[in-house]
mmCIF file as Biopython writes it, N, C-alpha, C and O atoms, coordinates in Angstrom:
data_model
#
loop_
_atom_site.group_PDB
_atom_site.id
_atom_site.type_symbol
_atom_site.label_atom_id
_atom_site.label_alt_id
_atom_site.label_comp_id
_atom_site.label_asym_id
_atom_site.label_entity_id
_atom_site.label_seq_id
_atom_site.pdbx_PDB_ins_code
_atom_site.Cartn_x
_atom_site.Cartn_y
_atom_site.Cartn_z
_atom_site.occupancy
_atom_site.B_iso_or_equiv
_atom_site.auth_seq_id
_atom_site.auth_asym_id
_atom_site.pdbx_PDB_model_num
ATOM 1   N N  . UNK A ? 1  ? 18.638 -40.851 -1.020  1.0 0.0 1  A 1 
ATOM 2   C CA . UNK A ? 1  ? 19.017 -39.466 -1.197  1.0 0.0 1  A 1 
ATOM 3   C C  . UNK A ? 1  ? 18.386 -38.878 -2.456  1.0 0.0 1  A 1 
ATOM 4   O O  . UNK A ? 1  ? 17.937 -37.732 -2.449  1.0 0.0 1  A 1 
ATOM 5   N N  . UNK A ? 2  ? 18.352 -39.648 -3.522  1.0 0.0 2  A 1 
ATOM 6   C CA . UNK A ? 2  ? 17.790 -39.136 -4.771  1.0 0.0 2  A 1 
ATOM 7   C C  . UNK A ? 2  ? 16.288 -38.903 -4.646  1.0 0.0 2  A 1 
ATOM 8   O O  . UNK A ? 2  ? 15.748 -37.983 -5.260  1.0 0.0 2  A 1 
ATOM 9   N N  . UNK A ? 3  ? 15.614 -39.733 -3.852  1.0 0.0 3  A 1 
ATOM 10  C CA . UNK A ? 3  ? 14.181 -39.529 -3.626  1.0 0.0 3  A 1 
ATOM 11  C C  . UNK A ? 3  ? 13.958 -38.208 -2.898  1.0 0.0 3  A 1 
ATOM 12  O O  . UNK A ? 3  ? 13.025 -37.473 -3.220  1.0 0.0 3  A 1 
ATOM 13  N N  . UNK A ? 4  ? 14.789 -37.910 -1.939  1.0 0.0 4  A 1 
ATOM 14  C CA . UNK A ? 4  ? 14.683 -36.638 -1.217  1.0 0.0 4  A 1 
ATOM 15  C C  . UNK A ? 4  ? 14.929 -35.449 -2.139  1.0 0.0 4  A 1 
ATOM 16  O O  . UNK A ? 4  ? 14.198 -34.461 -2.069  1.0 0.0 4  A 1 
ATOM 17  N N  . UNK A ? 5  ? 15.919 -35.521 -2.983  1.0 0.0 5  A 1 
ATOM 18  C CA . UNK A ? 5  ? 16.183 -34.437 -3.933  1.0 0.0 5  A 1 
ATOM 19  C C  . UNK A ? 5  ? 15.057 -34.289 -4.950  1.0 0.0 5  A 1 
ATOM 20  O O  . UNK A ? 5  ? 14.714 -33.174 -5.342  1.0 0.0 5  A 1 
ATOM 21  N N  . UNK A ? 6  ? 14.479 -35.418 -5.379  1.0 0.0 6  A 1 
ATOM 22  C CA . UNK A ? 6  ? 13.359 -35.366 -6.320  1.0 0.0 6  A 1 
ATOM 23  C C  . UNK A ? 6  ? 12.161 -34.681 -5.676  1.0 0.0 6  A 1 
ATOM 24  O O  . UNK A ? 6  ? 11.513 -33.841 -6.300  1.0 0.0 6  A 1 
ATOM 25  N N  . UNK A ? 7  ? 11.870 -35.035 -4.442  1.0 0.0 7  A 1 
ATOM 26  C CA . UNK A ? 7  ? 10.741 -34.414 -3.733  1.0 0.0 7  A 1 
ATOM 27  C C  . UNK A ? 7  ? 10.974 -32.919 -3.530  1.0 0.0 7  A 1 
ATOM 28  O O  . UNK A ? 7  ? 10.046 -32.123 -3.667  1.0 0.0 7  A 1 
ATOM 29  N N  . UNK A ? 8  ? 12.190 -32.540 -3.210  1.0 0.0 8  A 1 
ATOM 30  C CA . UNK A ? 8  ? 12.542 -31.143 -3.034  1.0 0.0 8  A 1 
ATOM 31  C C  . UNK A ? 8  ? 12.371 -30.378 -4.341  1.0 0.0 8  A 1 
ATOM 32  O O  . UNK A ? 8  ? 11.822 -29.276 -4.363  1.0 0.0 8  A 1 
ATOM 33  N N  . UNK A ? 9  ? 12.848 -30.978 -5.429  1.0 0.0 9  A 1 
ATOM 34  C CA . UNK A ? 9  ? 12.758 -30.378 -6.756  1.0 0.0 9  A 1 
ATOM 35  C C  . UNK A ? 9  ? 11.284 -30.171 -7.140  1.0 0.0 9  A 1 
ATOM 36  O O  . UNK A ? 9  ? 10.904 -29.099 -7.613  1.0 0.0 9  A 1 
ATOM 37  N N  . UNK A ? 10 ? 10.471 -31.196 -6.935  1.0 0.0 10 A 1 
ATOM 38  C CA . UNK A ? 10 ? 9.053  -31.115 -7.283  1.0 0.0 10 A 1 
ATOM 39  C C  . UNK A ? 10 ? 8.357  -30.086 -6.400  1.0 0.0 10 A 1 
ATOM 40  O O  . UNK A ? 10 ? 7.511  -29.329 -6.878  1.0 0.0 10 A 1 
ATOM 41  N N  . UNK A ? 11 ? 8.698  -30.053 -5.148  1.0 0.0 11 A 1 
ATOM 42  C CA . UNK A ? 11 ? 8.056  -29.101 -4.227  1.0 0.0 11 A 1 
ATOM 43  C C  . UNK A ? 11 ? 8.409  -27.666 -4.610  1.0 0.0 11 A 1 
ATOM 44  O O  . UNK A ? 11 ? 7.573  -26.773 -4.467  1.0 0.0 11 A 1 
ATOM 45  N N  . UNK A ? 12 ? 9.614  -27.429 -5.087  1.0 0.0 12 A 1 
ATOM 46  C CA . UNK A ? 12 ? 10.007 -26.075 -5.447  1.0 0.0 12 A 1 
ATOM 47  C C  . UNK A ? 12 ? 9.408  -25.629 -6.767  1.0 0.0 12 A 1 
ATOM 48  O O  . UNK A ? 12 ? 9.126  -24.444 -6.946  1.0 0.0 12 A 1 
ATOM 49  N N  . UNK A ? 13 ? 9.206  -26.560 -7.697  1.0 0.0 13 A 1 
ATOM 50  C CA . UNK A ? 13 ? 8.739  -26.191 -9.025  1.0 0.0 13 A 1 
ATOM 51  C C  . UNK A ? 13 ? 7.239  -26.416 -9.231  1.0 0.0 13 A 1 
ATOM 52  O O  . UNK A ? 13 ? 6.692  -25.982 -10.245 1.0 0.0 13 A 1 
ATOM 53  N N  . UNK A ? 14 ? 6.578  -27.069 -8.313  1.0 0.0 14 A 1 
ATOM 54  C CA . UNK A ? 14 ? 5.147  -27.327 -8.460  1.0 0.0 14 A 1 
ATOM 55  C C  . UNK A ? 14 ? 4.373  -26.018 -8.369  1.0 0.0 14 A 1 
ATOM 56  O O  . UNK A ? 14 ? 4.714  -25.145 -7.571  1.0 0.0 14 A 1 
ATOM 57  N N  . UNK A ? 15 ? 3.335  -25.883 -9.183  1.0 0.0 15 A 1 
ATOM 58  C CA . UNK A ? 15 ? 2.536  -24.651 -9.103  1.0 0.0 15 A 1 
ATOM 59  C C  . UNK A ? 15 ? 1.836  -24.568 -7.744  1.0 0.0 15 A 1 
ATOM 60  O O  . UNK A ? 15 ? 1.295  -25.543 -7.225  1.0 0.0 15 A 1 
ATOM 61  N N  . UNK A ? 16 ? 1.877  -23.384 -7.216  1.0 0.0 16 A 1 
ATOM 62  C CA . UNK A ? 16 ? 1.268  -23.174 -5.914  1.0 0.0 16 A 1 
ATOM 63  C C  . UNK A ? 16 ? -0.121 -22.582 -6.119  1.0 0.0 16 A 1 
ATOM 64  O O  . UNK A ? 16 ? -0.346 -21.841 -7.076  1.0 0.0 16 A 1 
ATOM 65  N N  . UNK A ? 17 ? -1.046 -22.904 -5.231  1.0 0.0 17 A 1 
ATOM 66  C CA . UNK A ? 17 ? -2.373 -22.295 -5.360  1.0 0.0 17 A 1 
ATOM 67  C C  . UNK A ? 17 ? -2.285 -20.785 -5.127  1.0 0.0 17 A 1 
ATOM 68  O O  . UNK A ? 17 ? -1.528 -20.312 -4.279  1.0 0.0 17 A 1 
ATOM 69  N N  . UNK A ? 18 ? -3.074 -20.046 -5.899  1.0 0.0 18 A 1 
ATOM 70  C CA . UNK A ? 18 ? -3.048 -18.594 -5.779  1.0 0.0 18 A 1 
ATOM 71  C C  . UNK A ? 18 ? -3.600 -18.160 -4.431  1.0 0.0 18 A 1 
ATOM 72  O O  . UNK A ? 18 ? -4.655 -18.619 -3.993  1.0 0.0 18 A 1 
ATOM 73  N N  . UNK A ? 19 ? -2.862 -17.264 -3.786  1.0 0.0 19 A 1 
ATOM 74  C CA . UNK A ? 19 ? -3.336 -16.715 -2.511  1.0 0.0 19 A 1 
ATOM 75  C C  . UNK A ? 19 ? -4.050 -15.409 -2.793  1.0 0.0 19 A 1 
ATOM 76  O O  . UNK A ? 19 ? -3.603 -14.605 -3.611  1.0 0.0 19 A 1 
ATOM 77  N N  . UNK A ? 20 ? -5.136 -15.211 -2.125  1.0 0.0 20 A 1 
ATOM 78  C CA . UNK A ? 20 ? -5.870 -13.972 -2.298  1.0 0.0 20 A 1 
ATOM 79  C C  . UNK A ? 20 ? -5.453 -13.007 -1.201  1.0 0.0 20 A 1 
ATOM 80  O O  . UNK A ? 20 ? -5.909 -13.096 -0.061  1.0 0.0 20 A 1 
ATOM 81  N N  . UNK A ? 21 ? -4.584 -12.093 -1.568  1.0 0.0 21 A 1 
ATOM 82  C CA . UNK A ? 21 ? -4.106 -11.098 -0.608  1.0 0.0 21 A 1 
ATOM 83  C C  . UNK A ? 21 ? -4.771 -9.762  -0.930  1.0 0.0 21 A 1 
ATOM 84  O O  . UNK A ? 21 ? -4.619 -9.232  -2.031  1.0 0.0 21 A 1 
ATOM 85  N N  . UNK A ? 22 ? -5.481 -9.244  0.006   1.0 0.0 22 A 1 
ATOM 86  C CA . UNK A ? 22 ? -6.152 -7.968  -0.216  1.0 0.0 22 A 1 
ATOM 87  C C  . UNK A ? 22 ? -5.332 -6.799  0.272   1.0 0.0 22 A 1 
ATOM 88  O O  . UNK A ? 22 ? -5.659 -5.652  -0.037  1.0 0.0 22 A 1 
ATOM 89  N N  . UNK A ? 23 ? -4.298 -7.047  1.009   1.0 0.0 23 A 1 
ATOM 90  C CA . UNK A ? 23 ? -3.486 -5.956  1.517   1.0 0.0 23 A 1 
ATOM 91  C C  . UNK A ? 23 ? -4.112 -5.349  2.754   1.0 0.0 23 A 1 
ATOM 92  O O  . UNK A ? 23 ? -5.063 -5.880  3.327   1.0 0.0 23 A 1 
ATOM 93  N N  . UNK A ? 24 ? -3.549 -4.222  3.145   1.0 0.0 24 A 1 
ATOM 94  C CA . UNK A ? 24 ? -4.000 -3.533  4.347   1.0 0.0 24 A 1 
ATOM 95  C C  . UNK A ? 24 ? -4.955 -2.417  3.950   1.0 0.0 24 A 1 
ATOM 96  O O  . UNK A ? 24 ? -4.604 -1.239  4.013   1.0 0.0 24 A 1 
ATOM 97  N N  . UNK A ? 25 ? -6.156 -2.787  3.545   1.0 0.0 25 A 1 
ATOM 98  C CA . UNK A ? 25 ? -7.137 -1.807  3.071   1.0 0.0 25 A 1 
ATOM 99  C C  . UNK A ? 25 ? -7.493 -0.804  4.164   1.0 0.0 25 A 1 
ATOM 100 O O  . UNK A ? 25 ? -7.479 0.396   3.889   1.0 0.0 25 A 1 
ATOM 101 N N  . UNK A ? 26 ? -7.808 -1.223  5.372   1.0 0.0 26 A 1 
ATOM 102 C CA . UNK A ? 26 ? -8.150 -0.234  6.397   1.0 0.0 26 A 1 
ATOM 103 C C  . UNK A ? 26 ? -7.017 0.755   6.664   1.0 0.0 26 A 1 
ATOM 104 O O  . UNK A ? 26 ? -7.276 1.920   6.964   1.0 0.0 26 A 1 
ATOM 105 N N  . UNK A ? 27 ? -5.775 0.309   6.558   1.0 0.0 27 A 1 
ATOM 106 C CA . UNK A ? 27 ? -4.643 1.215   6.748   1.0 0.0 27 A 1 
ATOM 107 C C  . UNK A ? 27 ? -4.604 2.288   5.686   1.0 0.0 27 A 1 
ATOM 108 O O  . UNK A ? 27 ? -4.381 3.458   5.995   1.0 0.0 27 A 1 
ATOM 109 N N  . UNK A ? 28 ? -4.819 1.907   4.423   1.0 0.0 28 A 1 
ATOM 110 C CA . UNK A ? 28 ? -4.811 2.894   3.342   1.0 0.0 28 A 1 
ATOM 111 C C  . UNK A ? 28 ? -5.979 3.854   3.455   1.0 0.0 28 A 1 
ATOM 112 O O  . UNK A ? 28 ? -5.841 5.041   3.157   1.0 0.0 28 A 1 
ATOM 113 N N  . UNK A ? 29 ? -7.128 3.350   3.883   1.0 0.0 29 A 1 
ATOM 114 C CA . UNK A ? 29 ? -8.273 4.238   4.079   1.0 0.0 29 A 1 
ATOM 115 C C  . UNK A ? 29 ? -7.959 5.247   5.175   1.0 0.0 29 A 1 
ATOM 116 O O  . UNK A ? 29 ? -8.245 6.435   5.029   1.0 0.0 29 A 1 
ATOM 117 N N  . UNK A ? 30 ? -7.380 4.782   6.257   1.0 0.0 30 A 1 
ATOM 118 C CA . UNK A ? 30 ? -7.035 5.682   7.366   1.0 0.0 30 A 1 
ATOM 119 C C  . UNK A ? 30 ? -6.031 6.726   6.914   1.0 0.0 30 A 1 
ATOM 120 O O  . UNK A ? 30 ? -6.184 7.900   7.251   1.0 0.0 30 A 1 
ATOM 121 N N  . UNK A ? 31 ? -5.014 6.340   6.167   1.0 0.0 31 A 1 
ATOM 122 C CA . UNK A ? 31 ? -4.012 7.299   5.688   1.0 0.0 31 A 1 
ATOM 123 C C  . UNK A ? 31 ? -4.668 8.333   4.781   1.0 0.0 31 A 1 
ATOM 124 O O  . UNK A ? 31 ? -4.375 9.524   4.886   1.0 0.0 31 A 1 
ATOM 125 N N  . UNK A ? 32 ? -5.555 7.888   3.889   1.0 0.0 32 A 1 
ATOM 126 C CA . UNK A ? 32 ? -6.214 8.810   2.962   1.0 0.0 32 A 1 
ATOM 127 C C  . UNK A ? 32 ? -7.116 9.795   3.705   1.0 0.0 32 A 1 
ATOM 128 O O  . UNK A ? 32 ? -7.108 10.989  3.407   1.0 0.0 32 A 1 
ATOM 129 N N  . UNK A ? 33 ? -7.877 9.309   4.654   1.0 0.0 33 A 1 
ATOM 130 C CA . UNK A ? 33 ? -8.766 10.182  5.426   1.0 0.0 33 A 1 
ATOM 131 C C  . UNK A ? 33 ? -7.961 11.176  6.264   1.0 0.0 33 A 1 
ATOM 132 O O  . UNK A ? 33 ? -8.316 12.352  6.347   1.0 0.0 33 A 1 
ATOM 133 N N  . UNK A ? 34 ? -6.896 10.711  6.875   1.0 0.0 34 A 1 
ATOM 134 C CA . UNK A ? 34 ? -6.079 11.601  7.706   1.0 0.0 34 A 1 
ATOM 135 C C  . UNK A ? 34 ? -5.382 12.667  6.831   1.0 0.0 34 A 1 
ATOM 136 O O  . UNK A ? 34 ? -5.266 13.823  7.237   1.0 0.0 34 A 1 
ATOM 137 N N  . UNK A ? 35 ? -4.929 12.275  5.651   1.0 0.0 35 A 1 
ATOM 138 C CA . UNK A ? 35 ? -4.288 13.227  4.751   1.0 0.0 35 A 1 
ATOM 139 C C  . UNK A ? 35 ? -5.295 14.299  4.310   1.0 0.0 35 A 1 
ATOM 140 O O  . UNK A ? 35 ? -4.983 15.489  4.295   1.0 0.0 35 A 1 
ATOM 141 N N  . UNK A ? 36 ? -6.487 13.861  3.958   1.0 0.0 36 A 1 
ATOM 142 C CA . UNK A ? 36 ? -7.512 14.804  3.545   1.0 0.0 36 A 1 
ATOM 143 C C  . UNK A ? 36 ? -7.848 15.743  4.698   1.0 0.0 36 A 1 
ATOM 144 O O  . UNK A ? 36 ? -8.034 16.941  4.483   1.0 0.0 36 A 1 
ATOM 145 N N  . UNK A ? 37 ? -7.928 15.215  5.918   1.0 0.0 37 A 1 
ATOM 146 C CA . UNK A ? 37 ? -8.194 16.051  7.073   1.0 0.0 37 A 1 
ATOM 147 C C  . UNK A ? 37 ? -7.102 17.078  7.316   1.0 0.0 37 A 1 
ATOM 148 O O  . UNK A ? 37 ? -7.393 18.227  7.648   1.0 0.0 37 A 1 
ATOM 149 N N  . UNK A ? 38 ? -5.850 16.675  7.155   1.0 0.0 38 A 1 
ATOM 150 C CA . UNK A ? 38 ? -4.740 17.620  7.323   1.0 0.0 38 A 1 
ATOM 151 C C  . UNK A ? 38 ? -4.785 18.724  6.280   1.0 0.0 38 A 1 
ATOM 152 O O  . UNK A ? 38 ? -4.516 19.885  6.588   1.0 0.0 38 A 1 
ATOM 153 N N  . UNK A ? 39 ? -5.125 18.367  5.049   1.0 0.0 39 A 1 
ATOM 154 C CA . UNK A ? 39 ? -5.211 19.372  3.995   1.0 0.0 39 A 1 
ATOM 155 C C  . UNK A ? 39 ? -6.308 20.377  4.314   1.0 0.0 39 A 1 
ATOM 156 O O  . UNK A ? 39 ? -6.116 21.579  4.135   1.0 0.0 39 A 1 
ATOM 157 N N  . UNK A ? 40 ? -7.446 19.903  4.779   1.0 0.0 40 A 1 
ATOM 158 C CA . UNK A ? 40 ? -8.547 20.807  5.119   1.0 0.0 40 A 1 
ATOM 159 C C  . UNK A ? 40 ? -8.157 21.724  6.272   1.0 0.0 40 A 1 
ATOM 160 O O  . UNK A ? 40 ? -8.450 22.918  6.227   1.0 0.0 40 A 1 
ATOM 161 N N  . UNK A ? 41 ? -7.502 21.193  7.305   1.0 0.0 41 A 1 
ATOM 162 C CA . UNK A ? 41 ? -7.117 22.015  8.457   1.0 0.0 41 A 1 
ATOM 163 C C  . UNK A ? 41 ? -6.073 23.056  8.054   1.0 0.0 41 A 1 
ATOM 164 O O  . UNK A ? 41 ? -6.187 24.229  8.408   1.0 0.0 41 A 1 
ATOM 165 N N  . UNK A ? 42 ? -5.053 22.616  7.308   1.0 0.0 42 A 1 
ATOM 166 C CA . UNK A ? 42 ? -4.016 23.580  6.889   1.0 0.0 42 A 1 
ATOM 167 C C  . UNK A ? 42 ? -4.596 24.633  5.968   1.0 0.0 42 A 1 
ATOM 168 O O  . UNK A ? 42 ? -4.280 25.815  6.102   1.0 0.0 42 A 1 
ATOM 169 N N  . UNK A ? 43 ? -5.449 24.217  5.024   1.0 0.0 43 A 1 
ATOM 170 C CA . UNK A ? 43 ? -6.065 25.183  4.114   1.0 0.0 43 A 1 
ATOM 171 C C  . UNK A ? 43 ? -6.928 26.186  4.896   1.0 0.0 43 A 1 
ATOM 172 O O  . UNK A ? 43 ? -6.942 27.376  4.583   1.0 0.0 43 A 1 
ATOM 173 N N  . UNK A ? 44 ? -7.643 25.696  5.910   1.0 0.0 44 A 1 
ATOM 174 C CA . UNK A ? 44 ? -8.491 26.599  6.707   1.0 0.0 44 A 1 
ATOM 175 C C  . UNK A ? 44 ? -7.701 27.578  7.534   1.0 0.0 44 A 1 
ATOM 176 O O  . UNK A ? 44 ? -8.100 28.733  7.680   1.0 0.0 44 A 1 
ATOM 177 N N  . UNK A ? 45 ? -6.569 27.131  8.085   1.0 0.0 45 A 1 
ATOM 178 C CA . UNK A ? 45 ? -5.770 27.981  8.938   1.0 0.0 45 A 1 
ATOM 179 C C  . UNK A ? 45 ? -4.872 28.951  8.161   1.0 0.0 45 A 1 
ATOM 180 O O  . UNK A ? 45 ? -4.673 30.093  8.575   1.0 0.0 45 A 1 
ATOM 181 N N  . UNK A ? 46 ? -4.341 28.488  7.048   1.0 0.0 46 A 1 
ATOM 182 C CA . UNK A ? 46 ? -3.326 29.288  6.347   1.0 0.0 46 A 1 
ATOM 183 C C  . UNK A ? 46 ? -3.657 29.495  4.882   1.0 0.0 46 A 1 
ATOM 184 O O  . UNK A ? 46 ? -2.748 29.736  4.087   1.0 0.0 46 A 1 
ATOM 185 N N  . UNK A ? 47 ? -4.907 29.413  4.495   1.0 0.0 47 A 1 
ATOM 186 C CA . UNK A ? 47 ? -5.287 29.532  3.096   1.0 0.0 47 A 1 
ATOM 187 C C  . UNK A ? 47 ? -4.897 30.862  2.476   1.0 0.0 47 A 1 
ATOM 188 O O  . UNK A ? 47 ? -4.358 30.904  1.370   1.0 0.0 47 A 1 
ATOM 189 N N  . UNK A ? 48 ? -5.169 31.945  3.187   1.0 0.0 48 A 1 
ATOM 190 C CA . UNK A ? 48 ? -4.841 33.280  2.650   1.0 0.0 48 A 1 
ATOM 191 C C  . UNK A ? 48 ? -3.338 33.466  2.507   1.0 0.0 48 A 1 
ATOM 192 O O  . UNK A ? 48 ? -2.867 34.001  1.504   1.0 0.0 48 A 1 
ATOM 193 N N  . UNK A ? 49 ? -2.586 33.025  3.510   1.0 0.0 49 A 1 
ATOM 194 C CA . UNK A ? 49 ? -1.125 33.150  3.450   1.0 0.0 49 A 1 
ATOM 195 C C  . UNK A ? 49 ? -0.555 32.303  2.323   1.0 0.0 49 A 1 
ATOM 196 O O  . UNK A ? 49 ? 0.350  32.746  1.617   1.0 0.0 49 A 1 
ATOM 197 N N  . UNK A ? 50 ? -1.071 31.090  2.143   1.0 0.0 50 A 1 
ATOM 198 C CA . UNK A ? 50 ? -0.586 30.238  1.061   1.0 0.0 50 A 1 
ATOM 199 C C  . UNK A ? 50 ? -0.903 30.827  -0.303  1.0 0.0 50 A 1 
ATOM 200 O O  . UNK A ? 50 ? -0.083 30.754  -1.218  1.0 0.0 50 A 1 
ATOM 201 N N  . UNK A ? 51 ? -2.086 31.409  -0.444  1.0 0.0 51 A 1 
ATOM 202 C CA . UNK A ? 51 ? -2.435 32.047  -1.701  1.0 0.0 51 A 1 
ATOM 203 C C  . UNK A ? 51 ? -1.546 33.248  -1.972  1.0 0.0 51 A 1 
ATOM 204 O O  . UNK A ? 51 ? -1.152 33.482  -3.114  1.0 0.0 51 A 1 
ATOM 205 N N  . UNK A ? 52 ? -1.227 34.007  -0.942  1.0 0.0 52 A 1 
ATOM 206 C CA . UNK A ? 52 ? -0.342 35.162  -1.114  1.0 0.0 52 A 1 
ATOM 207 C C  . UNK A ? 52 ? 1.079  34.731  -1.478  1.0 0.0 52 A 1 
ATOM 208 O O  . UNK A ? 52 ? 1.733  35.353  -2.314  1.0 0.0 52 A 1 
ATOM 209 N N  . UNK A ? 53 ? 1.545  33.655  -0.836  1.0 0.0 53 A 1 
ATOM 210 C CA . UNK A ? 53 ? 2.865  33.130  -1.166  1.0 0.0 53 A 1 
ATOM 211 C C  . UNK A ? 53 ? 2.925  32.680  -2.627  1.0 0.0 53 A 1 
ATOM 212 O O  . UNK A ? 53 ? 3.912  32.941  -3.315  1.0 0.0 53 A 1 
ATOM 213 N N  . UNK A ? 54 ? 1.890  32.016  -3.095  1.0 0.0 54 A 1 
ATOM 214 C CA . UNK A ? 54 ? 1.841  31.576  -4.492  1.0 0.0 54 A 1 
ATOM 215 C C  . UNK A ? 54 ? 1.820  32.764  -5.426  1.0 0.0 54 A 1 
ATOM 216 O O  . UNK A ? 54 ? 2.529  32.786  -6.431  1.0 0.0 54 A 1 
ATOM 217 N N  . UNK A ? 55 ? 1.010  33.750  -5.096  1.0 0.0 55 A 1 
ATOM 218 C CA . UNK A ? 55 ? 0.930  34.946  -5.948  1.0 0.0 55 A 1 
ATOM 219 C C  . UNK A ? 55 ? 2.254  35.671  -5.989  1.0 0.0 55 A 1 
ATOM 220 O O  . UNK A ? 55 ? 2.676  36.115  -7.057  1.0 0.0 55 A 1 
ATOM 221 N N  . UNK A ? 56 ? 2.919  35.804  -4.864  1.0 0.0 56 A 1 
ATOM 222 C CA . UNK A ? 56 ? 4.245  36.444  -4.829  1.0 0.0 56 A 1 
ATOM 223 C C  . UNK A ? 56 ? 5.260  35.684  -5.669  1.0 0.0 56 A 1 
ATOM 224 O O  . UNK A ? 56 ? 6.056  36.285  -6.391  1.0 0.0 56 A 1 
ATOM 225 N N  . UNK A ? 57 ? 5.228  34.357  -5.569  1.0 0.0 57 A 1 
ATOM 226 C CA . UNK A ? 57 ? 6.155  33.551  -6.354  1.0 0.0 57 A 1 
ATOM 227 C C  . UNK A ? 57 ? 5.896  33.693  -7.857  1.0 0.0 57 A 1 
ATOM 228 O O  . UNK A ? 57 ? 6.833  33.795  -8.649  1.0 0.0 57 A 1 
ATOM 229 N N  . UNK A ? 58 ? 4.630  33.700  -8.237  1.0 0.0 58 A 1 
ATOM 230 C CA . UNK A ? 58 ? 4.301  33.843  -9.654  1.0 0.0 58 A 1 
ATOM 231 C C  . UNK A ? 58 ? 4.657  35.259  -10.149 1.0 0.0 58 A 1 
ATOM 232 O O  . UNK A ? 58 ? 5.122  35.427  -11.277 1.0 0.0 58 A 1 
ATOM 233 N N  . UNK A ? 59 ? 4.438  36.252  -9.314  1.0 0.0 59 A 1 
ATOM 234 C CA . UNK A ? 59 ? 4.776  37.611  -9.710  1.0 0.0 59 A 1 
ATOM 235 C C  . UNK A ? 59 ? 6.289  37.776  -9.870  1.0 0.0 59 A 1 
ATOM 236 O O  . UNK A ? 59 ? 6.743  38.465  -10.783 1.0 0.0 59 A 1 
ATOM 237 N N  . UNK A ? 60 ? 7.068  37.149  -8.990  1.0 0.0 60 A 1 
ATOM 238 C CA . UNK A ? 60 ? 8.515  37.276  -9.094  1.0 0.0 60 A 1 
ATOM 239 C C  . UNK A ? 60 ? 9.051  36.584  -10.340 1.0 0.0 60 A 1 
ATOM 240 O O  . UNK A ? 60 ? 10.053 37.024  -10.904 1.0 0.0 60 A 1 
ATOM 241 N N  . UNK A ? 61 ? 8.407  35.516  -10.776 1.0 0.0 61 A 1 
ATOM 242 C CA . UNK A ? 61 ? 8.836  34.832  -11.997 1.0 0.0 61 A 1 
ATOM 243 C C  . UNK A ? 61 ? 8.445  35.620  -13.235 1.0 0.0 61 A 1 
ATOM 244 O O  . UNK A ? 61 ? 9.222  35.714  -14.185 1.0 0.0 61 A 1 
ATOM 245 N N  . UNK A ? 62 ? 7.256  36.183  -13.229 1.0 0.0 62 A 1 
ATOM 246 C CA . UNK A ? 62 ? 6.777  36.892  -14.410 1.0 0.0 62 A 1 
ATOM 247 C C  . UNK A ? 62 ? 7.456  38.249  -14.570 1.0 0.0 62 A 1 
ATOM 248 O O  . UNK A ? 62 ? 7.494  38.786  -15.677 1.0 0.0 62 A 1 
ATOM 249 N N  . UNK A ? 63 ? 8.001  38.821  -13.476 1.0 0.0 63 A 1 
ATOM 250 C CA . UNK A ? 63 ? 8.671  40.113  -13.559 1.0 0.0 63 A 1 
ATOM 251 C C  . UNK A ? 63 ? 10.118 40.013  -14.049 1.0 0.0 63 A 1 
ATOM 252 O O  . UNK A ? 63 ? 10.723 41.036  -14.370 1.0 0.0 63 A 1 
ATOM 253 N N  . UNK A ? 64 ? 10.669 38.838  -14.112 1.0 0.0 64 A 1 
ATOM 254 C CA . UNK A ? 64 ? 12.086 38.674  -14.486 1.0 0.0 64 A 1 
ATOM 255 C C  . UNK A ? 64 ? 12.250 38.479  -15.957 1.0 0.0 64 A 1 
ATOM 256 O O  . UNK A ? 64 ? 13.373 38.327  -16.439 1.0 0.0 64 A 1 
#
C-alpha cells in the first residue's frame, strides 16, 4: 500500500513536460474577420444616421 501511495505522490508532484497549446487560432481569425465585415456593412448602410445620432447626442449634452 505504501508503494502505491508513494507512486501516486510522485506522479502528482513530478514536473510535467510543457505542452505547446496554440489555441484556436483559426476561430479567432474568423471572429475578427466577421466582426470587421459587420462593421463595414453597418457603417455603409447606416453611416449617415449614426453620425447624426452622435451629433444630436453631443449637441444635447453641450446645450445643458
